[in-house]
C-alpha positions, 0 to 999 in steps of 0.5 A: 444115532450110532453112526453119529457117535461111532464115526467121529470116535473112529475118525479121532482114533485113526487120526491119533494112530496116524500121528507121528510119535509126539515129543515129550511135553514140558508141563512147566513151559506149557503152563507159561504158554497156556497163560493167554488161553485162560481168557477163554478156557479158564472162565467158568461157563464162558460163552463165545460171542460168535458163533455162540457156544460154551467154551470148554474147560480143558484142564485134565483132558487127555494129552493125545487128544489135546495134541491132535486137536491143536494140530488140527486147528493149526493145519486148518482141519478144525474150523475156528478162526481164533483157535487156528490163529492161536495154534498156528503160533505154536511149534509142535513142541509147544503144542506138546508142552501145552498138552502135557500141562493141561493133562496134568491138571485135575478136572473141575467137578 
């Protein structure tokens, strides 16, 4: 059980540490870029059709985590066809902008 928790956490920590210094994100541009993402990530309790799972609300998430996740989707290291297609359409600066915007939001209670 501990391995199930610690191994992914350690992997994420190493991945974040290995990332090059990210460009400073522009939250205003990120807000505009995120508009198309609200169709899934902006709906309370939305469930993806296939594979079936609850789509996470990502407002208020850690900026570094968002950059790492979107970059991993872009590189194909995280598997989800829709997210990969979305992430591939963004430059590294645009990913930083989206992460800056989302991390500036308050989390829903």
